[in-house]
PAFI-792327 format. One record per residue: x, y, z of N, C-alpha, C, O in turn; residue number from 1. Coordinates in steps of 0.2 Angstrom, whole numbers. Atoms other than C-alpha are relative to their C-alpha. Layout:
// residues N
+-------+-------+-------+-------+-------+-------+-------+-------+-------+-------+-------+-------+-----+
:  n_xx :  n_yy :  n_zz : ca_xx : ca_yy : ca_zz :  c_xx :  c_yy :  c_zz :  o_xx :  o_yy :  o_zz :   i :
+-------+-------+-------+-------+-------+-------+-------+-------+-------+-------+-------+-------+-----+
:     X :     Y :     Z :     X :     Y :     Z :     X :     Y :     Z :     X :     Y :     Z : NUM :
...
+-------+-------+-------+-------+-------+-------+-------+-------+-------+-------+-------+-------+-----+
***
This chain:
// residues 151
+-------+-------+-------+-------+-------+-------+-------+-------+-------+-------+-------+-------+-----+
:  n_xx :  n_yy :  n_zz : ca_xx : ca_yy : ca_zz :  c_xx :  c_yy :  c_zz :  o_xx :  o_yy :  o_zz :   i :
+-------+-------+-------+-------+-------+-------+-------+-------+-------+-------+-------+-------+-----+
:    -7 :     1 :     0 :   326 :   332 :   589 :     3 :     3 :    -6 :     8 :     6 :    -6 :   1 :
:    -2 :    -3 :     6 :   328 :   336 :   571 :     0 :     7 :    -1 :     5 :    10 :    -3 :   2 :
:     0 :    -7 :     0 :   323 :   354 :   573 :     6 :     3 :     4 :     8 :     8 :     2 :   3 :
:    -6 :    -2 :    -4 :   337 :   356 :   586 :     6 :    -1 :    -4 :    11 :     3 :    -3 :   4 :
:    -7 :     2 :     4 :   350 :   349 :   574 :     0 :     5 :    -6 :     5 :     6 :    -9 :   5 :
:     0 :    -4 :     6 :   344 :   360 :   559 :     5 :     6 :     0 :     9 :     6 :    -5 :   6 :
:    -5 :    -6 :     1 :   354 :   376 :   563 :     7 :    -3 :    -1 :    11 :     0 :    -4 :   7 :
:    -7 :     3 :     1 :   370 :   365 :   565 :     1 :    -2 :    -7 :     6 :    -1 :    -9 :   8 :
:    -1 :     3 :     7 :   367 :   356 :   549 :     1 :     6 :    -5 :     5 :     5 :   -10 :   9 :
:     0 :    -6 :     4 :   364 :   373 :   540 :     7 :     3 :     0 :    10 :     5 :    -5 :  10 :
:    -7 :    -4 :    -1 :   380 :   381 :   547 :     5 :    -5 :    -2 :    10 :    -2 :    -6 :  11 :
:    -5 :     5 :     3 :   390 :   365 :   543 :     0 :     1 :    -8 :     6 :     1 :   -11 :  12 :
:     0 :    -1 :     7 :   384 :   366 :   525 :     3 :     6 :    -3 :     7 :     6 :    -8 :  13 :
:    -3 :    -6 :     2 :   388 :   384 :   524 :     8 :     1 :     0 :    11 :     3 :    -4 :  14 :
:    -8 :     1 :    -1 :   406 :   381 :   530 :     3 :    -4 :    -5 :     8 :    -2 :    -8 :  15 :
:    -2 :     5 :     5 :   408 :   367 :   518 :     0 :     4 :    -7 :     5 :     3 :   -11 :  16 :
:     0 :    -4 :     6 :   402 :   378 :   503 :     5 :     6 :     0 :     8 :     7 :    -6 :  17 :
:    -5 :    -5 :     0 :   413 :   392 :   508 :     7 :    -2 :    -1 :    11 :     1 :    -4 :  18 :
:    -7 :     3 :     1 :   428 :   381 :   509 :     1 :    -2 :    -7 :     6 :    -2 :   -10 :  19 :
:     0 :     2 :     7 :   423 :   374 :   492 :     2 :     6 :    -5 :     5 :     5 :   -10 :  20 :
:    -1 :    -6 :     4 :   422 :   391 :   485 :     7 :     3 :     0 :    10 :     5 :    -5 :  21 :
:    -7 :    -2 :    -1 :   439 :   396 :   492 :     5 :    -4 :    -4 :     9 :    -2 :    -8 :  22 :
:    -4 :     5 :     3 :   447 :   380 :   485 :    -1 :     1 :    -8 :     4 :     1 :   -12 :  23 :
:     1 :    -1 :     8 :   439 :   383 :   467 :     3 :     7 :    -2 :     6 :     7 :    -7 :  24 :
:    -3 :    -7 :     2 :   445 :   402 :   467 :     7 :    -1 :     0 :    11 :     1 :    -5 :  25 :
:    -8 :     1 :     0 :   463 :   397 :   472 :     2 :    -4 :    -6 :     7 :    -3 :    -9 :  26 :
:    -1 :     4 :     6 :   463 :   383 :   459 :     0 :     4 :    -6 :     4 :     3 :   -10 :  27 :
:     1 :    -4 :     7 :   456 :   394 :   445 :     6 :     6 :     0 :     8 :     7 :    -6 :  28 :
:    -5 :    -5 :     0 :   468 :   408 :   450 :     7 :    -3 :    -2 :    11 :     0 :    -6 :  29 :
:    -6 :     3 :     2 :   483 :   396 :   449 :     1 :    -2 :    -7 :     6 :    -2 :   -10 :  30 :
:     1 :     2 :     7 :   477 :   390 :   432 :    -1 :     5 :    -5 :    -2 :     4 :   -11 :  31 :
:     1 :    -6 :     5 :   474 :   407 :   425 :    -7 :     0 :    -3 :    -8 :     2 :    -8 :  32 :
:     7 :     0 :     2 :   455 :   404 :   424 :    -4 :     4 :     4 :   -10 :     3 :     4 :  33 :
:     3 :    -4 :    -4 :   450 :   418 :   435 :    -1 :     7 :    -4 :     4 :    10 :    -6 :  34 :
:     0 :    -7 :     3 :   443 :   435 :   428 :    -3 :     4 :     6 :    -8 :     2 :     9 :  35 :
:     2 :    -4 :    -5 :   441 :   449 :   441 :    -2 :     7 :    -2 :     2 :    10 :    -6 :  36 :
:     2 :    -7 :     2 :   431 :   465 :   439 :    -6 :     0 :    -4 :    -7 :    -4 :    -8 :  37 :
:     6 :     0 :     3 :   414 :   470 :   433 :     0 :     0 :    -8 :    -3 :    -3 :   -11 :  38 :
:    -1 :    -1 :     7 :   419 :   476 :   416 :     4 :    -5 :    -3 :     2 :    -7 :    -9 :  39 :
:    -4 :     6 :     3 :   432 :   462 :   413 :    -5 :    -6 :    -1 :    -4 :    -9 :    -6 :  40 :
:     4 :     6 :     0 :   419 :   449 :   417 :    -6 :     1 :    -5 :    -7 :    -4 :    -9 :  41 :
:     5 :    -2 :     5 :   406 :   458 :   406 :     3 :    -2 :    -7 :    -1 :    -4 :   -11 :  42 :
:    -3 :     1 :     7 :   418 :   457 :   391 :     1 :    -7 :    -1 :    -1 :   -10 :    -7 :  43 :
:     0 :     8 :     1 :   421 :   438 :   394 :    -7 :    -3 :    -2 :    -7 :    -7 :    -6 :  44 :
:     6 :     2 :     1 :   403 :   435 :   395 :    -3 :     2 :    -7 :    -7 :    -2 :   -10 :  45 :
:     3 :    -3 :     7 :   399 :   445 :   379 :     4 :    -4 :    -5 :     0 :    -6 :   -10 :  46 :
:    -4 :     3 :     5 :   413 :   437 :   369 :    -1 :    -8 :     0 :    -2 :   -10 :    -6 :  47 :
:     0 :     7 :     0 :   412 :   419 :   374 :    -3 :    -3 :     7 :     0 :    -6 :    11 :  48 :
:     3 :     3 :    -6 :   399 :   414 :   387 :     0 :    -7 :     2 :     0 :    -9 :     7 :  49 :
:    -1 :     7 :    -1 :   402 :   396 :   385 :     6 :    -2 :     4 :     7 :    -7 :     7 :  50 :
:    -6 :     1 :    -4 :   419 :   398 :   393 :    -1 :     1 :     7 :     2 :    -2 :    11 :  51 :
:     1 :    -2 :    -7 :   411 :   404 :   409 :    -3 :    -6 :     4 :    -8 :    -8 :     1 :  52 :
:     3 :     5 :    -4 :   408 :   391 :   422 :    -3 :     2 :     6 :    -8 :    -1 :     8 :  53 :
:     3 :    -2 :    -7 :   404 :   400 :   438 :     1 :     8 :     1 :     6 :    11 :    -1 :  54 :
:    -1 :    -7 :    -1 :   401 :   418 :   443 :    -2 :     2 :     8 :    -6 :    -1 :    11 :  55 :
:     2 :    -3 :    -7 :   401 :   427 :   460 :     0 :     7 :     1 :     4 :    10 :    -3 :  56 :
:     1 :    -7 :     0 :   396 :   444 :   465 :     1 :     1 :     8 :    -2 :    -2 :    12 :  57 :
:    -1 :    -3 :    -7 :   402 :   453 :   481 :    -5 :     6 :     1 :    -4 :    11 :    -2 :  58 :
:     5 :    -4 :    -1 :   388 :   462 :   488 :     0 :     4 :     7 :    -5 :     7 :     9 :  59 :
:     0 :    -3 :    -7 :   394 :   470 :   505 :     0 :     8 :     0 :    -1 :    11 :     5 :  60 :
:    -1 :    -7 :    -1 :   397 :   488 :   501 :    -2 :     5 :    -6 :     1 :    10 :    -7 :  61 :
:     2 :    -4 :     6 :   388 :   495 :   485 :    -6 :     4 :     2 :    -9 :     7 :    -3 :  62 :
:     6 :    -4 :    -2 :   373 :   502 :   495 :    -3 :     5 :    -5 :    -8 :     4 :    -7 :  63 :
:     3 :    -6 :     4 :   371 :   518 :   485 :     3 :     0 :    -7 :     1 :     5 :   -11 :  64 :
:    -3 :     0 :     7 :   380 :   513 :   469 :    -5 :    -3 :    -5 :    -5 :    -9 :    -6 :  65 :
:     5 :     3 :     5 :   366 :   512 :   457 :     3 :    -3 :    -6 :     0 :    -8 :    -8 :  66 :
:    -3 :     3 :     6 :   377 :   509 :   442 :     2 :    -8 :     2 :     1 :   -12 :    -2 :  67 :
:    -2 :     7 :    -1 :   384 :   493 :   451 :    -6 :    -4 :     1 :    -6 :   -10 :    -1 :  68 :
:     6 :     4 :    -1 :   367 :   487 :   456 :    -3 :    -1 :    -7 :    -5 :    -7 :    -8 :  69 :
:     2 :     1 :     6 :   362 :   489 :   438 :     4 :    -6 :    -4 :     2 :   -10 :    -7 :  70 :
:    -4 :     5 :     3 :   377 :   479 :   432 :    -1 :    -7 :     3 :    -2 :   -12 :     0 :  71 :
:     2 :     7 :    -3 :   373 :   465 :   445 :    -6 :    -3 :    -3 :    -6 :    -9 :    -4 :  72 :
:     7 :     2 :     2 :   355 :   464 :   439 :     1 :    -3 :    -7 :    -1 :    -8 :    -9 :  73 :
:    -1 :     3 :     7 :   361 :   462 :   421 :     5 :    -6 :     0 :     3 :   -11 :    -4 :  74 :
:    -4 :     6 :    -1 :   375 :   450 :   426 :    -4 :    -6 :     2 :    -4 :   -12 :    -1 :  75 :
:     5 :     6 :    -2 :   362 :   439 :   435 :    -4 :    -2 :    -5 :    -5 :    -8 :    -6 :  76 :
:     5 :     2 :     5 :   350 :   439 :   421 :     4 :    -4 :    -5 :     2 :    -9 :    -8 :  77 :
:    -4 :     4 :     5 :   364 :   434 :   409 :     2 :    -7 :     2 :     2 :   -12 :    -2 :  78 :
:    -1 :     7 :    -2 :   369 :   420 :   420 :    -5 :    -5 :     0 :    -5 :   -11 :    -2 :  79 :
:     6 :     5 :     0 :   352 :   413 :   422 :    -2 :    -2 :    -8 :    -3 :    -8 :    -9 :  80 :
:     2 :     2 :     7 :   349 :   414 :   403 :     5 :    -5 :    -3 :     4 :    -8 :    -8 :  81 :
:    -5 :     4 :     3 :   366 :   405 :   399 :     2 :    -6 :     5 :     7 :    -9 :     4 :  82 :
:    -1 :     6 :    -4 :   364 :   392 :   413 :     7 :     0 :     4 :    11 :    -5 :     4 :  83 :
:    -6 :    -1 :    -4 :   379 :   399 :   423 :    -1 :     0 :     7 :    -5 :     4 :     9 :  84 :
:     1 :     0 :    -8 :   380 :   395 :   442 :     2 :     7 :     2 :     8 :     9 :     0 :  85 :
:    -1 :    -6 :    -3 :   380 :   411 :   452 :    -1 :     0 :     7 :    -6 :    -2 :     9 :  86 :
:     1 :    -1 :    -7 :   382 :   415 :   470 :     2 :     7 :     2 :     6 :    11 :    -1 :  87 :
:    -2 :    -6 :    -3 :   384 :   430 :   481 :     5 :    -1 :     6 :     4 :    -6 :     9 :  88 :
:    -5 :     1 :    -6 :   398 :   433 :   494 :    -1 :     7 :     3 :    -1 :    12 :     0 :  89 :
:     1 :    -6 :    -4 :   396 :   446 :   508 :     6 :     3 :     3 :     5 :     7 :     7 :  90 :
:    -6 :    -3 :    -3 :   414 :   450 :   512 :     5 :     1 :    -6 :     9 :    -3 :    -8 :  91 :
:    -4 :    -3 :     6 :   423 :   460 :   498 :     7 :    -1 :     2 :    11 :    -3 :    -2 :  92 :
:    -7 :     0 :    -2 :   439 :   461 :   508 :     3 :    -7 :     0 :     8 :    -8 :    -3 :  93 :
:    -3 :     7 :    -1 :   441 :   442 :   511 :     0 :    -3 :    -8 :     5 :    -6 :    -9 :  94 :
:     0 :     2 :     7 :   436 :   439 :   492 :     6 :     3 :    -3 :    10 :     0 :    -7 :  95 :
:    -6 :    -4 :     3 :   449 :   452 :   487 :     7 :    -3 :     2 :    11 :    -4 :    -2 :  96 :
:    -6 :     4 :    -3 :   462 :   443 :   498 :     1 :    -6 :    -4 :     7 :    -8 :    -5 :  97 :
:    -1 :     6 :     4 :   459 :   427 :   488 :     2 :     1 :    -7 :     6 :    -3 :   -10 :  98 :
:     0 :    -1 :     7 :   458 :   434 :   471 :     5 :     5 :    -3 :     8 :     5 :    -8 :  99 :
:    -4 :    -5 :     2 :   469 :   449 :   471 :     8 :    -2 :     0 :     9 :    -7 :     3 : 100 :
:    -7 :     1 :     0 :   488 :   450 :   468 :     3 :     3 :     7 :     0 :     8 :     9 : 101 :
:    -3 :    -2 :    -6 :   499 :   453 :   483 :     1 :     8 :     0 :     4 :    11 :    -4 : 102 :
:     0 :    -7 :    -1 :   497 :   471 :   489 :    -4 :     5 :    -4 :    -4 :    11 :    -4 : 103 :
:     4 :    -4 :     5 :   485 :   476 :   475 :    -7 :    -2 :     1 :    -9 :    -8 :     1 : 104 :
:     7 :     1 :    -1 :   467 :   478 :   478 :    -3 :    -1 :    -7 :    -2 :     3 :   -12 : 105 :
:     3 :     0 :     7 :   456 :   472 :   463 :    -7 :     2 :     1 :   -10 :     3 :     7 : 106 :
:     7 :    -1 :     0 :   438 :   476 :   459 :    -3 :    -6 :     0 :    -5 :    -9 :    -5 : 107 :
:     2 :     7 :     0 :   432 :   460 :   465 :    -8 :     0 :     1 :   -10 :    -5 :     4 : 108 :
:     8 :     0 :    -1 :   413 :   465 :   465 :    -2 :    -6 :    -5 :    -8 :    -9 :    -3 : 109 :
:     2 :     5 :     4 :   412 :   452 :   451 :     6 :    -4 :    -2 :    11 :    -2 :    -4 : 110 :
:    -6 :     5 :     2 :   423 :   436 :   448 :    -3 :    -5 :    -4 :    -8 :    -8 :    -2 : 111 :
:     2 :     6 :     4 :   421 :   423 :   435 :     6 :    -5 :     0 :    12 :    -4 :     0 : 112 :
:    -5 :     6 :     1 :   429 :   406 :   434 :    -2 :    -3 :    -7 :    -8 :    -5 :    -8 : 113 :
:     1 :     2 :     6 :   431 :   400 :   417 :     1 :    -8 :     0 :     4 :   -10 :     4 : 114 :
:     0 :     8 :     1 :   430 :   381 :   411 :     8 :    -2 :     0 :    12 :     2 :    -3 : 115 :
:    -7 :     2 :     1 :   446 :   371 :   413 :     1 :    -3 :    -7 :    -4 :    -3 :   -11 : 116 :
:    -2 :     2 :     7 :   455 :   365 :   397 :    -4 :    -7 :    -1 :    -5 :   -10 :     4 : 117 :
:     4 :     6 :     2 :   446 :   351 :   388 :     3 :    -7 :     3 :     0 :   -11 :     4 : 118 :
:    -3 :     6 :    -2 :   459 :   338 :   393 :     2 :    -1 :     7 :     5 :    -5 :     9 : 119 :
:    -2 :     0 :    -7 :   460 :   342 :   411 :    -6 :    -3 :     4 :   -12 :    -3 :     2 : 120 :
:     5 :     3 :    -5 :   450 :   334 :   426 :    -4 :     6 :     2 :    -2 :    12 :     3 : 121 :
:     4 :    -4 :    -3 :   435 :   343 :   432 :     2 :     2 :     7 :     4 :    -2 :    11 : 122 :
:    -2 :    -3 :    -7 :   438 :   354 :   448 :    -5 :    -3 :     5 :   -11 :    -1 :     4 : 123 :
:     5 :     3 :    -4 :   429 :   344 :   462 :    -3 :     6 :     4 :    -9 :     5 :     6 : 124 :
:     3 :    -5 :    -4 :   427 :   360 :   472 :    -5 :     4 :    -4 :   -11 :     6 :    -1 : 125 :
:     5 :    -3 :     5 :   418 :   368 :   457 :    -6 :    -4 :    -1 :   -11 :    -1 :    -1 : 126 :
:     5 :     5 :     1 :   408 :   353 :   455 :    -5 :     0 :     6 :   -11 :     0 :     5 : 127 :
:     4 :     0 :    -6 :   402 :   354 :   473 :    -4 :     7 :     0 :   -10 :     7 :     2 : 128 :
:     4 :    -7 :     1 :   397 :   373 :   470 :    -5 :    -1 :    -5 :   -11 :     2 :    -4 : 129 :
:     6 :     1 :     5 :   387 :   368 :   455 :    -6 :    -3 :     3 :   -12 :    -1 :     2 : 130 :
:     6 :     3 :    -4 :   377 :   356 :   465 :    -3 :     4 :     5 :    -9 :     4 :     6 : 131 :
:     3 :    -4 :    -5 :   375 :   368 :   479 :    -5 :     5 :    -4 :   -11 :     7 :    -1 : 132 :
:     4 :    -5 :     4 :   368 :   381 :   466 :    -7 :    -3 :    -3 :   -12 :     0 :    -2 : 133 :
:     6 :     4 :     3 :   356 :   368 :   458 :    -5 :    -1 :     6 :   -11 :    -1 :     5 : 134 :
:     4 :     1 :    -6 :   350 :   363 :   475 :    -4 :     6 :     3 :   -10 :     6 :     4 : 135 :
:     3 :    -6 :    -2 :   347 :   381 :   480 :    -6 :     2 :    -5 :   -11 :     5 :    -2 : 136 :
:     5 :    -1 :     5 :   337 :   384 :   464 :    -6 :    -4 :     1 :   -12 :    -1 :     0 : 137 :
:     6 :     4 :    -1 :   326 :   370 :   469 :    -4 :     3 :     6 :   -10 :     1 :     6 : 138 :
:     4 :    -3 :    -6 :   321 :   380 :   485 :    -1 :     7 :    -2 :    -3 :    11 :     2 : 139 :
:     1 :    -7 :     2 :   319 :   396 :   474 :     4 :     5 :     3 :     3 :    11 :     3 : 140 :
:    -6 :    -5 :    -2 :   335 :   404 :   480 :     4 :     0 :    -6 :     9 :    -4 :    -7 : 141 :
:    -3 :     0 :     6 :   341 :   409 :   464 :     8 :     3 :     0 :    12 :     1 :    -4 : 142 :
:    -7 :    -2 :     0 :   357 :   418 :   469 :     2 :    -1 :     8 :     2 :     4 :    12 : 143 :
:    -1 :     1 :    -8 :   362 :   410 :   486 :     7 :     3 :     2 :    11 :     5 :    -2 : 144 :
:    -6 :    -4 :    -3 :   375 :   418 :   497 :     4 :    -5 :     4 :     2 :   -10 :     7 : 145 :
:    -5 :     4 :    -3 :   391 :   409 :   503 :     4 :     4 :     4 :     6 :    10 :     2 : 146 :
:    -4 :    -4 :    -4 :   401 :   415 :   517 :     7 :    -4 :     0 :     8 :   -10 :     1 : 147 :
:    -7 :     3 :     1 :   420 :   413 :   514 :     3 :    -1 :     7 :     1 :     2 :    12 : 148 :
:    -2 :     1 :    -7 :   429 :   405 :   529 :     6 :     5 :     2 :     9 :     8 :    -3 : 149 :
:    -5 :    -5 :    -3 :   441 :   415 :   540 :     7 :    -4 :    -2 :     7 :   -10 :    -3 : 150 :
:    -6 :     3 :     2 :   459 :   413 :   535 :     4 :    -2 :     6 :    10 :    -4 :     6 : 151 :
+-------+-------+-------+-------+-------+-------+-------+-------+-------+-------+-------+-------+-----+
***
């Protein structure tokens, strides 16, 4: 019986994580805590890694882009070394729709969410994502993939 329920449970969890990711991105965007673009993210990580709370990498279309693959490897290593939660997203268009400005495409291959101000409440969606990443690492899935929900 449990084996037959497992695919449904996994799918439900993935939908919940995707919803949490969307909520965290929209909240961070509204609060000005979002950094979009590989080079922009690298600058923030280099200058003030303690400000970075969460990192996501969009991995759907860089197939032959060796430079982007190298950047991703370095970003992942940096996140591991600095205890920054990191996930992959497989839909660059959907991610771009969430983080970009109206009518303008961003380089959303890498997106960072920085920490909220000291005196503000912790973002519950971001907290769920941190727990998801921690749980994934316990299963040796170091960079878990999250599917963003359809709009």
